[in-house]
C-alpha positions in Angstrom: 0.0 0.0 0.0 2.9 2.4 0.9 4.5 1.6 -2.5 1.6 3.0 -4.4 1.6 6.2 -2.4 5.3 6.6 -2.8 5.2 6.0 -6.6 2.6 8.8 -6.9 4.7 11.1 -4.7 7.9 10.3 -6.7 6.5 12.2 -9.7 6.1 15.3 -7.6 9.6 14.9 -6.1 11.3 14.5 -9.5 9.7 17.8 -10.5 11.0 19.3 -7.3 14.5 17.9 -7.8 14.8 19.5 -11.2 13.4 22.9 -10.1 16.6 24.7 -10.3 17.1 23.7 -13.9 14.0 25.7 -14.8 14.2 29.5 -15.0 13.3 31.0 -11.7 10.9 33.4 -13.4 8.7 30.3 -14.1 8.9 28.3 -10.9 10.4 28.2 -7.4 10.8 25.7 -4.6 8.0 27.4 -2.6 5.2 24.9 -3.4 7.2 22.0 -1.8 9.3 23.6 0.9 6.7 26.2 1.9 4.3 23.8 3.7 4.3 20.8 5.9 2.3 18.9 3.3 5.1 19.6 0.8 7.8 18.5 3.2 5.9 15.3 4.0 5.4 14.5 0.3 9.0 15.0 -0.5 10.3 12.9 2.4 7.9 10.1 1.5 10.0 9.6 -1.6 13.0 8.5 0.5 11.2 5.3 1.5 11.7 3.9 -2.0 15.3 3.1 -1.1 14.3 0.6 1.6 14.3 -3.1 0.5 11.0 -4.7 -0.2 12.0 -8.3 0.6 14.5 -10.0 3.0 18.0 -9.4 1.7 19.8 -12.7 1.2 23.6 -12.6 1.5 25.4 -15.6 0.0 28.5 -14.7 2.0 27.3 -16.3 5.2 29.0 -18.6 7.8 25.8 -20.6 8.2 23.9 -20.6 4.9 24.5 -22.8 1.8 23.2 -21.7 -1.6 22.7 -23.4 -4.9 25.3 -21.3 -6.8 29.0 -20.8 -7.2 30.1 -17.8 -5.1 32.4 -16.0 -7.5 33.3 -13.5 -4.8 35.0 -16.3 -2.8 36.5 -18.1 -5.8 40.3 -17.5 -6.3 40.6 -14.7 -9.0 36.9 -15.1 -9.6 35.9 -11.5 -8.9 37.3 -8.2 -9.9 36.6 -4.5 -10.1 35.2 -5.1 -13.6 32.3 -7.0 -12.0 31.8 -4.8 -8.9 28.7 -2.7 -8.6 26.8 -0.5 -6.2 28.7 2.8 -6.6 25.4 4.7 -7.2 24.8 8.1 -5.6 21.4 9.1 -7.1 19.6 8.5 -3.8 22.0 10.8 -2.0 21.4 13.8 -4.3 17.6 13.5 -3.7 18.2 13.6 0.1 20.8 16.4 0.0 18.5 18.5 -2.2 15.8 18.3 0.4 18.2 19.1 3.3 19.7 22.1 1.4 16.2 23.6 0.7 14.3 22.8 3.8 14.8 26.3 5.2 11.5 28.2 4.5 10.7 30.3 7.5 7.0 30.1 6.8 7.1 26.5 8.2 7.7 26.3 12.0 11.3 25.3 13.0 10.1 22.2 14.9 8.2 21.0 11.8 11.2 21.6 9.5 13.5 19.8 11.9 11.2 16.8 12.1 11.4 16.3 8.3 15.1 17.2 8.3 15.5 14.4 10.9 13.8 12.0 8.6 16.0 13.1 5.7 19.1 12.7 7.7 18.0 9.2 8.9 17.8 8.2 5.2 21.2 9.8 4.5 22.7 7.8 7.4 21.0 4.6 6.1 22.4 5.2 2.6 25.9 5.9 3.8 26.0 3.0 6.2 25.2 0.6 3.4 27.8 2.2 1.2 30.4 2.2 4.0 29.9 -1.4 4.8 30.4 -2.3 1.1 33.3 0.0 0.1 35.0 1.4 3.3 36.3 4.9 2.5 33.9 7.2 0.7 33.6 10.8 -0.3 31.4 12.6 2.2 28.9 14.7 0.2 26.7 16.9 2.3 25.1 19.0 -0.4 23.5 18.4 -3.8 26.2 18.5 -6.5 26.0 20.3 -9.8 27.9 19.5 -12.9 30.8 21.8 -12.0 31.2 20.8 -8.4 34.8 19.8 -7.6 33.6 17.0 -5.3 32.7 15.1 -8.4 36.4 14.4 -8.9 37.6 14.4 -5.3 39.3 11.6 -3.4 37.6 9.5 -0.8 37.4 10.5 2.8 38.6 8.1 5.5 36.0 5.6 6.8 36.3 7.0 10.3 35.1 10.4 9.0 32.2 8.7 7.3 31.2 6.8 10.5 31.3 10.1 12.5 29.1 11.8 9.9 26.6 8.9 9.9 26.4 9.2 13.7 25.9 12.9 13.5 23.0 12.5 11.2 21.4 9.9 13.4 21.9 12.0 16.5 20.0 14.8 14.8 17.3 12.4 13.7 16.8 11.1 17.3 16.7 14.6 18.7 14.3 16.1 16.2 11.9 13.5 14.7 8.7 14.2 16.6 7.0 10.7 16.5 8.5 8.4 19.0 6.8 5.3 17.6 4.2 4.4 15.0 1.5 1.8 15.6 1.4 1.1 11.9 5.2 0.4 11.8 5.3 2.2 8.4 7.0 5.5 9.1 10.5 6.4 10.4 10.3 7.5 14.0 12.7 8.5 16.8 13.0 4.9 18.0 13.7 3.6 14.5 16.5 6.2 14.2 17.8 5.0 17.6 17.6 1.4 16.5 19.7 2.2 13.4 22.2 4.1 15.5 22.6 1.0 17.8 23.2 -1.1 14.6 25.7 1.4 13.2 27.6 1.9 16.4 27.8 -1.8 17.2 29.1 -2.4 13.7 31.7 0.3 14.0 32.8 -0.6 17.6 33.3 -4.3 16.8 34.9 -3.6 13.5 37.5 -1.3 15.2 38.0 -3.9 17.9 38.5 -7.0 15.7 40.4 -5.3 12.8 43.7 -4.1 14.3 44.8 -3.0 10.8 42.5 0.0 11.1 44.5 1.4 14.0 41.3 2.4 15.8 41.1 -0.2 18.5 41.5 2.5 21.2 38.3 4.1 20.2 36.2 1.0 19.9 34.7 1.2 23.4 33.3 4.7 22.7 31.3 3.3 19.8 30.2 0.3 21.8 28.9 2.5 24.6 27.0 4.6 22.1 25.5 1.4 20.7 24.2 0.4 24.1 22.9 3.9 24.8 21.0 4.1 21.6 19.5 0.6 22.2 18.5 1.8 25.7 16.4 4.6 24.0 14.4 2.0 22.2 14.2 -0.3 25.3 12.7 2.6 27.3 10.0 3.2 24.8 7.8 0.3 25.9 8.4 -2.3 23.2 8.2 -6.0 24.1 8.8 -9.3 22.4 5.7 -10.7 20.8 4.4 -13.8 22.7 0.8 -14.0 21.5 1.3 -17.3 19.6 3.0 -19.2 22.4 6.4 -20.7 22.4 5.6 -22.8 19.3 4.4 -20.0 17.0 5.2 -16.5 18.3 8.6 -16.2 16.5 7.4 -17.2 13.1 4.2 -15.3 13.5 6.2 -12.1 13.2 7.3 -12.9 9.6 4.1 -14.3 8.2 1.8 -11.6 9.5 0.2 -9.2 7.0 -0.2 -6.4 9.6 3.1 -5.9 11.6 3.0 -7.0 15.2 3.7 -3.6 16.6 4.6 -4.7 20.1 7.9 -5.9 18.7 8.2 -4.5 15.1 9.6 -0.9 14.8 9.4 -0.7 11.0 8.2 -3.0 8.3 7.4 -2.7 4.6 3.7 -3.6 4.2 1.7 -5.0 1.4 -1.9 -5.3 0.3 -3.1 -8.0 -2.1 -6.4 -6.1 -2.7 -4.4 -3.2 -4.1 -2.0 -5.5 -6.0 0.9 -4.5 -3.9 2.5 -7.9 -3.3 5.8 -9.7 -3.3 7.3 -13.1 -4.3 8.4 -14.3 -0.9 7.0 -17.9 -1.1 8.6 -18.4 -4.5 11.9 -17.3 -3.0 11.7 -20.0 -0.3 10.1 -22.9 -2.3 11.0 -22.6 -5.9 14.1 -24.4 -7.2 14.3 -22.2 -10.3 13.4 -18.8 -8.8 16.1 -18.4 -6.1 19.3 -19.8 -4.8 17.7 -22.3 -2.3 19.3 -20.9 0.8 19.6 -23.6 3.5 21.1 -23.9 6.9 24.3 -25.9 7.3 24.3 -28.7 10.0 27.0 -27.2 12.2 24.8 -24.2 12.7 21.7 -26.3 13.3 23.7 -27.9 16.1 24.0 -24.6 17.9 20.3 -24.5 18.7 20.0 -25.3 22.4 17.9 -28.0 24.0 14.8 -26.8 25.8 16.5 -27.0 29.2 19.1 -24.5 28.0 22.0 -26.9 27.6 23.9 -27.4 24.3 22.7 -30.1 22.0 26.3 -30.9 21.3 26.8 -32.0 24.9 24.8 -35.1 24.1 26.8 -38.3 23.4 26.4 -39.3 19.8 24.9 -36.0 18.7 27.0 -36.0 15.5 25.3 -39.2 14.2 21.7 -38.4 15.1 19.2 -38.5 12.2 17.2 -35.5 11.1 14.2 -36.6 13.1 16.3 -37.2 16.2 18.2 -34.0 16.1 14.9 -32.0 15.9 13.6 -33.3 19.1 13.5 -31.2 22.3 15.1 -28.2 20.7 14.7 -24.4 20.9 11.3 -23.8 19.3 12.9 -21.4 16.8 14.3 -24.3 15.0 10.9 -25.6 14.1 9.8 -22.1 13.2 12.8 -21.5 10.9 13.0 -24.8 9.0 10.6 -27.7 8.2 10.9 -30.2 11.0 8.7 -33.2 11.9 5.1 -31.9 12.5 5.4 -29.1 9.9 2.2 -28.6 7.9 1.0 -26.6 5.0 -2.4 -25.8 3.6 -3.3 -27.3 0.2 -6.8 -26.9 -1.3 -8.1 -25.8 2.1 -6.8 -29.0 3.8 -3.9 -29.1 6.4 -1.3 -31.4 5.0 1.8 -32.8 6.8 4.8 -31.6 4.8 8.4 -32.9 4.7 11.3 -30.9 3.4 11.4 -30.7 -0.4 14.7 -32.3 -1.2 14.8 -30.8 -4.7 15.1 -27.4 -2.9 16.6 -28.3 0.5 20.2 -28.6 -0.6 21.4 -29.4 2.8 18.2 -31.2 4.0 17.1 -28.1 6.0 14.4 -26.2 4.2 13.6 -22.7 5.4 10.0 -22.0 6.5 10.5 -18.8 8.5 9.0 -16.4 5.9 6.7 -18.7 3.9 3.0 -18.4 4.0 1.3 -21.7 4.9 -1.0 -21.9 1.9 0.6 -23.5 -1.2 -1.4 -21.2 -3.4 1.1 -18.5 -2.8 4.1 -20.6 -4.0 4.2 -20.0 -7.7 2.8 -16.5 -8.2 3.7 -13.1 -6.8 0.7 -12.7 -4.5 2.3 -12.7 -1.0 1.3 -9.9 1.3 3.0 -10.7 4.6 5.1 -7.8 6.0 8.9 -7.6 5.5 10.5 -6.5 8.8 13.4 -4.1 8.6 13.7 -3.1 12.3 12.5 -5.1 15.3 13.0 -5.0 19.0 14.8 -8.4 19.2 17.7 -7.0 17.2 17.9 -4.0 19.5 18.1 -6.3 22.5 20.9 -8.2 20.9 22.7 -5.0 20.0 22.5 -3.9 23.6 23.7 -7.2 25.0 26.6 -7.6 22.6 27.8 -4.0 23.2 27.7 -4.5 26.9 29.5 -7.8 26.7 32.2 -6.4 24.5 32.6 -3.5 27.0 32.8 -6.0 29.9 29.8 -4.4 31.6 27.0 -7.0 31.0 25.1 -7.8 34.2 22.8 -10.7 35.1 20.0 -8.2 34.8 21.1 -7.2 31.3 21.2 -10.9 30.3 17.8 -11.6 31.7 16.1 -8.8 29.8 17.9 -9.5 26.5 19.1 -13.0 25.7 17.2 -14.5 28.5 13.9 -13.0 27.3 14.5 -14.1 23.7 15.2 -17.7 24.8 12.2 -17.7 27.1 10.0 -16.7 24.1 11.5 -19.8 22.3 10.5 -22.2 25.1 13.9 -22.5 26.7 13.7 -22.9 30.5 17.3 -22.9 31.8 20.0 -20.2 32.0 17.6 -17.3 31.5 18.5 -15.1 34.5 22.2 -15.3 34.9 24.9 -14.7 32.3 27.0 -17.7 31.2 30.3 -18.5 32.9 31.7 -21.3 30.9 32.6 -21.6 27.2 30.7 -24.0 25.0 33.7 -25.8 23.3 31.6 -26.7 20.2 30.5 -23.2 19.5 34.0 -21.8 20.1 35.8 -24.5 18.1 33.4 -24.6 15.2 32.7 -20.9 14.6 34.6 -18.5 16.9 38.0 -20.0 17.9 39.4 -16.6 18.7 36.7 -15.8 21.4 37.2 -16.9 25.0 34.6 -14.8 26.6 31.5 -17.0 27.2 29.1 -14.0 27.2 30.2 -12.9 23.7 30.1 -16.5 22.5 26.5 -17.0 23.7 25.3 -13.7 22.3 26.8 -14.6 18.9 24.9 -17.9 19.1 21.8 -16.1 19.9 22.2 -13.5 17.2 22.7 -16.1 14.5 19.6 -18.0 15.6 17.3 -15.1 16.3 18.2 -13.1 13.2 18.7 -16.0 10.8 18.1 -15.1 7.1 17.3 -11.4 8.0 20.2 -9.9 6.1 22.8 -9.5 8.9 25.0 -12.5 8.0 27.6 -10.8 5.8 27.7 -7.7 8.0 28.5 -9.9 11.1 31.2 -11.8 9.2 32.9 -8.5 8.3 32.7 -6.8 11.6 33.8 -9.8 13.6 36.6 -10.6 11.1 35.7 -14.2 10.6 36.0 -14.4 6.8 37.8 -17.7 7.0 34.5 -19.3 8.1 33.2 -18.9 4.6 35.6 -21.4 3.2 34.1 -24.4 5.0 32.2 -27.2 3.3 28.4 -26.8 3.3 27.5 -29.8 5.5 23.9 -31.1 5.6 22.0 -33.8 7.4 23.4 -37.1 8.6 22.3 -40.1 6.6 22.4 -43.3 8.6 21.9 -45.6 5.6 21.7 -45.3 1.8 19.2 -47.0 -0.5 16.7 -46.9 2.4 13.5 -44.7 2.2 13.0 -42.4 5.2 10.0 -40.7 6.8 11.5 -37.3 7.4 8.5 -35.6 9.0 7.3 -38.4 11.2 3.9 -38.7 9.6 4.0 -42.4 8.7 4.8 -41.8 5.0 8.1 -42.4 3.3 9.6 -39.2 1.9 13.1 -39.5 0.6 15.8 -42.1 -0.3 19.4 -41.1 -0.5 21.0 -43.2 -3.2 24.4 -43.8 -4.7 22.8 -45.3 -7.8 22.3 -43.1 -10.9 19.2 -45.0 -11.9 17.9 -47.0 -9.0 15.4 -49.7 -9.8 12.2 -50.6 -7.9 11.6 -47.0 -6.7 8.9 -46.7 -4.0 6.0 -44.5 -5.3 5.9 -41.1 -3.7 9.5 -41.2 -2.5 12.0 -38.5 -3.7 15.3 -40.2 -4.7 18.3 -37.9 -4.1 21.4 -39.0 -5.9 24.5 -38.5 -3.7 27.2 -40.3 -5.9 30.3 -38.4 -6.8 29.7 -38.2 -10.6 26.8 -37.5 -12.9 26.2 -39.5 -16.0 28.1 -37.0 -18.1 31.2 -37.2 -15.9 30.6 -33.9 -14.1 30.9 -33.6 -10.3 27.6 -34.1 -8.5 26.5 -31.2 -6.3 25.1 -33.5 -3.6 27.8 -35.8 -2.2 28.8 -37.5 1.0 31.5 -36.2 3.4 34.6 -38.3 4.3 32.8 -39.7 7.3 30.6 -41.6 4.9 27.3 -40.3 6.2 27.1 -36.5 6.1 25.5 -34.8 3.1 27.7 -32.1 1.6 26.5 -29.6 -1.0 29.0 -28.5 -3.7 31.8 -30.4 -2.0 34.1 -29.6 -4.9 33.6 -25.9 -4.9 36.7 -24.4 -3.4 36.1 -21.1 -1.7 39.1 -19.0 -0.6 39.4 -16.1 1.7 41.6 -13.0 1.5 41.2 -10.0 3.9 40.7 -7.7 1.0 37.2 -9.3 0.6 35.9 -7.4 3.7 35.3 -4.5 1.3 34.3 -4.7 -2.3 36.4 -3.1 -5.0 35.5 0.3 -6.4 33.9 -0.6 -9.8 36.4 -0.2 -12.7 34.1 2.2 -14.7 33.8 4.6 -11.8 37.6 4.6 -11.4 37.9 5.5 -15.0 35.6 8.5 -14.5 37.4 9.6 -11.3 40.9 8.1 -10.8 41.2 10.1 -7.6 38.9 7.7 -5.8 41.7 5.1 -5.6 41.2 1.4 -5.4 40.6 -0.6 -2.2 43.7 -2.5 -0.9 44.4 -5.8 -2.6 42.1 -5.0 -5.6 43.1 -3.8 -9.0 
């Protein structure tokens, strides 16, 4: 619904942006900047830059995808293929900021809309900074003769300071503290973004000694905690209306944002034809990249008593059905586990993972509407959440843990509350005192602080597939994790059909035969031999242990620290050689 409004408004804004190219005797900026209605219409155009579906990052330490990642292939990516150096959005924002000075509009009103504009400028620059590092700071609309068009880049530290200044202004001047419709930028949304930015910057400085900024990391971490506290003081709460088995997923399949927890979401309306293709993204083999969790990450989900699943003897050889039992309820609300159902033709149908899609055996269900009628057409109207309270709680907890100031009370109201929502009963009120050796050894070998380890566990689980994966890899400096094999489910026996959702019907057989005979009707046969009939390597193979499914076992991914930032696109360097290339790229 918002999209239709913004599209209409965009026409007016394009006219406004080109005003100065029209002789002043014919037109002026007065119609837009001389009234609150004009300011509101203009700032509404900024919302067009926000994503309209969950952003999937293939560069993740816990997600496998059905594609070769060129970015992680040795010599597979260059500045010729880089993209994203686009500044059109910034000019639109800067034009508004430069012209929002009409004294016929009250100062508080102007500052409110300036706060919204500066929020969007911060949002734009934060994305650009995470992608490219150093950037030119442009604080005014450029004309064709502006020397900044051919200037060098400013240091990333200056960009970070400028982003923070914009967000401080937004927090101080946006008049609405929260919005029940979750569809406008408010003071608390600005504070949530500030907590995200400051946490990123503080941890990046801490874990990247090459930046030479480690001594300033704590200042940013404290500001992350302070910004999160602004949101926490506003009265938000975790949504629990669906009980431990449904509340988490209910957030993502709801049409109307659940405003107790959601700060901002993109909303849709099928009656108006404003829809998205979410179900196709998560169910169609041909539409998307089939993002699936890897088994080592699935093992990080705790048991319901709050103890690690990996403490159990024989955990590594448990079948899919066995490893789904007695686990954090977010597992069954993130992937298809035994008991998962869908609606087909009005009937509730037990549904196993689709092994044509589930490349590791773990098929995502977190964002998928239950009715199968939504799978093959673009008709989904569930909201797409961009800011929610759970992330803010995790930002607060991580910042405090990194500072060494996390208390039991902090733990209880952040990680403890999130785990309680997921049905976990143990370890909710006191912060952890011992390191989980599996979590440390498998994902974070350089971390010895049990608080930080557990918060990273929680962040991965709570925010899975929500677009934070690559950002976390970069700020924590764990790029080497991206080179690991994509391990899937454990297969006890081959050539034996299995009931994977425990409904009494056989679903899949893992076979090493190219053309197995005597197939059982209704069973999907997944070939896991090494070679296809044409001699090419098979994507689905078995690990050296003889039982673990591995996807794209022969794809060799490599890591170099230059990959933390993308190269400046070659064409942009040709137009402005003063930009300089990022270290390690040519």
